[in-house]
N, C-alpha and C positions, 0 to 999 in steps of 0.2 A: 063191631069191625067193618069197615068199608069195603066195598067191592074190590077197591084198589089194593089193599092188603091181602084180601082172600085169593086173588089171583097171582099174588106176587109181586106185582108191579111196583110196590113200595120197596120191597127187599131189593129189588133189582136196581132201582133208582139209587138207594143207599150204597149199595155195591159199586155202582158205577161212580158215585161221588168219592168213595172211598180209593178206587182205583186211580181217580184223576188226580186227587191229592197224592198218592204215591208216586205217580208218574212225575208230577211236578216237583216233588221232593228229590227224586233221583236225577232230574235234569239239574235243579239247582246245586245239588252236591257235586255232580259231575263238573259243571261249570266252575265252582269254587276250585276243584282239583286241576282243571285245565290252566286257570290263571295262577294258581300256586306253581305249577310245574314250569310254567312259562317263565315267570320271574325268577325260578331256580335257575333255568338255563342261562339268564342274563347275570345273574348274582355269581354263578360259578365260571363265568367268561366264556361259555359255548356259543353265545351269540353277541352281537354288538348292536345297539340300537333296537330297531324293530325287526331285525334278519331273523329268520327260524320262525318255527309255529308248531302248535301243539294242538292235538284234538284227543276227544274221547268219544266212543260210541254208547249211547243209550237206546237200546231197541232199534228202531230204524232211523233214528236221529243221530247225527254227528254234530257234537259242539266242538268249534274250532276257533282259533284266536283270530280276530280281525285283522284287516290288511293296513299296516302303516300306523298303528296305534301303539304307543309306549305300553308295555305291561304293567307299570306302576300306575296307570290311569285307569286301569280296567276295574269296574265293580260289579256287583249282583245285577245290576240292571242294564249290562252291557252284554248279556247273553247273545251269542251268534249260533244258530243251528241251521243245518241244511238236512235234507233228506239223502238218502243214496244216490239219488240221481243228480244231487247238487242243487237242488231247489230250496231257495232260503224259506225257512218256516218260522224262525224266531229272530228278534233283533233287528235293529235298524243299521247297524254298522256292516259293511260289506265283509263277507269272509276272506281270509287270506289268499293271495293269488295262486298259492301252492295247493289249491283245494284239489285239482284233480291227482294230484300225489297221494293226498289222504284217503280220497275215495277208492283209489286203486287198491290200496292196502285193505281197505274194510271189505270190498267186494271180492278179493281173492284169498282172504285168510280169516282166522278166528279172532283177529285183533280186536282188543277193545280200547286200545290207546296207540297214538303214534306221535314219536318226538322227531322233528327235523330241525337240525341245528348247522350252523357254520362253524364247528370247531375248529381251531386253527390247525393243531396237528393232524387232524384227520383230514381236513381239506388239503392240506400239503401232501399228505400220502396220496391223496386222489389223484394228484397230478404226475405221480411218479410210477405207480403200478397198477396192473389189472386185478391184482389179488393181494390182500395184506399178508406179507410173509408171516410165518407161523412162528413168531419170536416168543410166543407166550401161550399158556392153555386158555387163557381167557376167550380166545376164539371159539372155544367149545360151548361158551355161554351164548354164543350168537348162532349158534347151528353147524359151524365149521369155517373154514377159510371164508373171511369176508371180502366179497367181491367189489369191483369198482363199475358202476354203470356207467356206460357212454354218456358223452356229454349232449345236452339239449338244453334250449333255453329255459329258464325258470318259468313255472306256472304253465307248461304245455302238456298236452297229452303225450307227446313224444317223450318227454323227460318220465312222465309216469310209466309208460310201457318200458323204457330202459330199465328203470328201477325194479319193476317186476321181475325181469330177467334175472338182476342181479340178487333179488331176494329169494329166488327159487330154492326151498328148503333151508332158508336162513331167516333170521329175525332182525338182521341189521345190514346195511351195506353203505358204502360210499357214493356219492354223486361226483364224477369227475369235475374238477374245477369248481367246485359248489359247496359239498358238505357232507352230512349224515343223514341217515334214516333208520331209525329203529321202531319196532312196535313190541307189546306186550299185551299180557291179560288184563293188567292195570297200567296207570300212569306211573306208578313208581317202578314197576319192571321195565317198561320203556325207557324210561330215564336212566334207570341204573345200566341198562344195556348201552345207551348212548354214551355214558361216563366211562364204561369198560373200554368201549371201542375208541373214544379219544385217547384215554391212558395208554392201550396197546399201540396206538399210531405214535404217540409220543415216545414209547419206549422203543419202537423200532428205528425212529429217526435218531434218538441218542446213540443207540448201539452203533448205527452204521457211520456215525460221525467221528468214531475213533479212527485216526489214520493208521493205515495198514493192518487192520484187524477187519474180520467180518463175523457177524453174529452168528452163533450156532442155531439152528432153526430145528423145530419138532417134525418128526415125520407124521403122516396120516395115521398111520397105525399107533402112534403115542397120541394124538388127538382123540382118536376113537376111543382109547382107552379111559381118557378124560371124561369123554362124554357119558360112557358107561357108569363111571364112578359118579358122576353130577346126578344120577337118577335117584341116588339115595342120599344126596346132600340135603343139609339142613335139618330142622326140628320135624319129628313125625307128626301126622295129623293135619 
């Protein structure tokens, strides 16, 4: 046995190689999920063209869709990743212009995924209210009544700061005259919250469009009851 093996260096090197492969696989899998989710937002009408963006966190890396590239053109070799300070560490394509928004979520929550869209009904509602009326208990899935963040130009730190205020104790919000932001522990969860928010906004717009009628709204107590019930929702384990 060599001295290298006796002092454990060989085992350490092997473990380092194994860890590197595992990290590479995790990044590759996350990028695949980011691209698939971004394509889903386009396929289901939540974005048009290259609007909106998606990201996922893997350790201290944030994998994010690039700026101005159609999602159907992205492949495994187009991975874009930055660190939590926004420094690009993977890829040649420039990250989305909304990078400050994504990084703000990761720095201030336990999020593992963020979805930003320009969903039509939710964006329309963002121009009308400071908070989405409690027309349905789906609001409980986003942590409570969904707020609208004050307007700021896209891609700015001001927009990211406004968003953080609206996201306080929530997992989703509207951006005034802009769109939506949701986050979750997985890309599927973040996307589902986006879809629920868009549906809820569409529901409210439909209900208020009936002449001479006003929709009934839930009380905060009723919403709190739903939030308690949701704690036991789904399959065990």
